[in-house]
C-alpha atoms as one frame of an Amber mdcrd trajectory, in Angstrom:
protein
 296.272 177.669 -27.311 296.191 175.346 -30.312 295.909 178.316 -32.696 298.984
 179.880 -31.104 300.881 176.615 -31.533 299.843 176.415 -35.186 300.865 180.034
 -35.752 304.380 179.451 -34.403 304.682 176.294 -36.519 303.609 178.286 -39.565
 306.029 181.120 -38.739 309.068 178.855 -38.410 308.203 176.846 -41.519 307.886
 180.048 -43.570 311.180 181.234 -42.076 312.880 178.023 -43.180 311.409 178.396
 -46.673 313.003 181.858 -46.885 316.340 180.432 -45.748 316.059 177.649 -48.328
 315.456 180.187 -51.085 318.500 182.183 -49.990 320.953 179.273 -49.855 319.669
 177.464 -52.961 318.247 174.048 -53.803 321.253 171.716 -53.416 322.467 173.232
 -50.158 318.923 173.319 -48.768 318.547 169.560 -49.251 321.744 168.892 -47.305
 320.962 171.501 -44.640 317.380 170.375 -44.019 318.186 166.688 -44.506 320.937
 166.677 -41.899 318.838 168.645 -39.402 316.189 165.914 -39.582 318.875 163.209
 -39.719 320.461 164.461 -36.456 317.348 165.458 -34.518 314.738 163.062 -35.955
 315.171 160.501 -33.184 314.100 163.191 -30.675 310.744 163.706 -32.420 307.715
 162.179 -30.766 306.763 160.409 -34.017 310.112 158.570 -34.060 308.845 156.139
 -31.419 305.888 155.287 -33.639 308.211 154.855 -36.624 310.376 152.451 -34.586
 307.307 150.414 -33.599 306.020 150.305 -37.182 309.380 149.228 -38.578 309.690
 146.458 -35.994 306.200 145.202 -36.877 306.994 145.137 -40.574 310.465 143.590
 -40.179 310.521 141.670 -36.862 313.680 139.749 -37.796 315.661 142.836 -38.789
 318.496 143.823 -36.464 318.235 146.921 -34.275 321.259 148.440 -36.021 319.641
 148.059 -39.446 316.338 149.522 -38.234 318.107 152.549 -36.783 319.973 153.041
 -40.053 316.715 152.943 -42.021 315.076 155.466 -39.705 318.021 157.863 -39.896
 317.900 157.737 -43.686 314.132 158.188 -43.546 314.559 161.351 -41.487 317.120
 162.689 -43.954 314.643 162.093 -46.766 311.902 163.743 -44.675 314.094 166.829
 -44.306 314.896 166.836 -48.021 311.175 166.721 -48.883 310.542 169.626 -46.499
 313.133 171.791 -48.254 311.890 170.826 -51.728 308.521 172.489 -51.186 310.389
 175.771 -51.558 311.581 174.663 -55.005 308.526 172.792 -56.312 308.147 175.438
 -59.027 311.575 174.428 -60.323 310.519 170.781 -60.579 307.281 171.811 -62.265
 309.116 173.730 -64.989 308.968 171.833 -68.309 312.657 172.486 -68.907 313.659
 170.846 -65.640 311.422 167.980 -64.603 312.639 165.512 -67.218 316.260 166.238
 -66.282 315.567 165.717 -62.569 313.176 162.783 -62.821 314.011 159.633 -64.796
 310.924 157.745 -65.885 310.729 153.961 -66.122 308.005 152.357 -68.282 306.845
 155.621 -69.825 305.178 153.556 -72.564 302.443 152.732 -70.018 301.499 156.420
 -69.917 301.478 156.577 -73.724 299.156 153.586 -73.868 296.795 155.125 -71.297
 296.641 158.312 -73.356 295.810 156.309 -76.497 293.031 154.360 -74.791 291.766
 157.603 -73.212 290.012 155.931 -70.297 290.406 156.984 -66.657 292.424 154.811
 -64.287 293.374 154.946 -60.618 297.033 155.564 -59.816 298.013 154.238 -56.394
 301.154 154.709 -54.337 302.448 155.561 -50.884 304.503 158.263 -49.196 307.828
 157.439 -50.833 310.738 159.791 -51.406 309.209 163.081 -52.580 305.717 161.688
 -53.135 304.360 165.049 -54.353 306.299 164.687 -57.610 304.280 161.659 -58.734
 300.992 163.506 -59.323 302.918 166.437 -60.784 304.581 164.218 -63.399 301.414
 162.305 -64.286 299.611 165.566 -64.994 302.614 166.960 -66.908 302.594 163.816
 -69.065 299.144 164.775 -70.325 296.859 162.707 -68.083 293.739 164.501 -66.856
 294.183 163.890 -63.133 292.575 164.509 -59.754 294.659 163.921 -56.604 293.111
 163.046 -53.266 294.781 164.708 -50.274 294.312 165.111 -46.545 294.218 168.776
 -45.419 296.783 169.732 -42.782 295.543 170.347 -39.245 297.455 173.642 -39.138
 294.886 176.269 -40.217 297.626 178.770 -41.140 299.826 176.415 -43.124 297.120
 174.440 -44.922 296.033 177.283 -47.303 299.673 177.777 -48.329 300.156 174.073
 -49.051 296.858 173.851 -50.930 297.936 176.756 -53.125 301.300 175.110 -53.849
 299.641 171.795 -54.703 297.014 173.310 -56.999 299.448 175.623 -58.786 302.470
 173.355 -59.227 301.559 169.743 -58.452 298.028 168.911 -59.629 295.323 171.477
 -60.310 292.494 169.125 -59.315 292.958 168.612 -55.582 290.217 166.615 -53.842
 289.879 166.671 -50.063 289.382 163.368 -48.282 285.863 162.886 -46.972 282.280
 162.499 -48.185 282.145 165.893 -49.912 285.429 165.147 -51.655 284.181 161.742
 -52.797 281.183 163.375 -54.513 283.490 165.827 -56.272 285.767 162.957 -57.240
 282.895 161.040 -58.846 281.904 164.091 -60.882 285.436 164.466 -62.228 285.792
 160.745 -62.860 282.644 160.740 -64.984 284.282 163.476 -67.054 287.163 161.107
 -67.872 289.468 162.223 -65.053 291.908 159.699 -63.615 292.491 159.521 -59.860
 295.722 159.516 -57.835 295.738 158.548 -54.172 297.954 157.198 -51.427 296.804
 153.899 -49.952 299.323 153.736 -47.108 297.534 155.780 -44.442 295.065 154.518
 -41.862 291.480 155.578 -42.638 288.552 155.247 -40.261 286.150 154.461 -43.129
 288.358 151.694 -44.514 288.413 147.938 -43.951 290.908 145.728 -42.164 293.444
 144.343 -44.614 296.642 142.387 -44.129 299.700 144.624 -44.278 303.061 143.107
 -43.315 301.182 140.312 -41.489 299.215 142.755 -39.354 295.653 143.967 -39.728
 295.531 147.579 -40.932 292.587 149.834 -41.771 292.944 150.512 -45.486 291.050
 152.694 -47.933 288.564 150.898 -50.197 288.272 153.713 -52.773 290.313 151.875
 -55.452 288.358 148.650 -54.888 285.013 150.448 -55.014 285.920 152.073 -58.331
 287.052 148.725 -59.714 283.768 147.043 -58.750 281.558 149.852 -60.010 283.399
 150.941 -63.155 285.647 147.958 -63.970 288.690 150.233 -64.276 292.400 149.437
 -64.078 294.757 150.224 -61.215 298.216 151.588 -62.032 300.791 151.410 -59.195
 303.426 154.169 -59.169 306.702 154.318 -57.268 309.226 157.116 -56.849 312.752
 156.769 -55.493 315.327 159.400 -54.582 318.582 158.668 -56.370 321.040 161.435
 -55.543 319.645 164.247 -53.429 317.599 166.170 -55.991 317.281 163.451 -58.659
 314.580 160.802 -58.790 313.400 157.702 -60.609 309.678 157.399 -61.257 308.395
 153.920 -62.105 304.999 153.024 -63.561 303.882 149.440 -63.065 301.729 147.504
 -65.508 298.022 148.262 -65.048 296.218 145.735 -62.846 292.971 144.368 -64.240
 290.846 142.575 -61.657 288.295 139.850 -62.346 284.556 140.182 -61.726 284.754
 137.560 -58.978 287.212 139.717 -56.995 285.488 141.473 -54.113 286.388 144.616
 -52.152 288.449 142.650 -49.643 290.368 140.693 -52.280 291.216 143.819 -54.265
 292.276 145.792 -51.183 294.461 142.931 -49.935 296.137 142.661 -53.335 296.939
 146.380 -53.435 298.434 146.225 -49.948 300.745 143.460 -51.165 301.799 145.686
 -54.066 302.547 148.457 -51.572 304.540 146.057 -49.382 306.807 145.143 -52.301
 307.454 148.833 -52.969 308.419 149.412 -49.338 310.663 146.312 -49.187 312.486
 147.590 -52.265 313.973 150.443 -50.195 312.480 150.788 -46.672 314.274 154.075
 -45.912 312.362 155.771 -48.757 308.979 155.236 -47.071 307.723 157.512 -44.303
 307.237 155.229 -41.284 305.619 157.835 -39.016 302.003 157.142 -40.049 299.924
 155.414 -37.381 299.331 152.494 -39.740 298.416 149.709 -37.321 296.482 151.560
 -34.621
């Protein structure tokens, strides 16, 4: 029964991708964005998003929270349509015109030093473009990802990610961690999202609530004394973006796993507060 469900999901997603290709990039963003904008509040995950938003901003009015969620769903729809055009973003002639970069000198400095770092971020705007740009800028990169549950769709998405986003894709889990260590020792930087709940993480304060958070960045800091580089991406006008690199964070030897993880969650909080509608609130962050 589950396989049949996954097949129909795969079929309709592929059908939408064909429609997107036929009507073009700009129209696809509006078409898909408004479908999610109108019907998003009917999705089962919308209730979770409402709960999460209320936890993060308890003093925010109901009207403002609903506005944020509607804009989030529009962005969700836009991201969905953009998978059909990821090749266009990946093209060297196009990605600089579509994506404005703030603090590019940080990337230049990292290339000069030629030492691996860990790039951290969350599911903002079109989050896939962050790893794509970092690799395009000449950083040897490995991106950690969570495979989709849909057995039909996952191979398609893995192919898209490896071909157009970041060639070194590392699956979450013990096997992936071993592969990650091998690549890191060969001077490969790491990109990962720290905003999802992980069963192997530790409890860390996130918007004044305890949340299971990955310790991978902290473990690398303690073992290899490396720097953490936060990255943020924001949708400006439909298919244009601003990518911001923050100054590398250098932790002290006295900082432990908990201290480092708490600090990174605070960095993530500030990114979310900057524009709450750009973050995907549907993750079960405080389960």
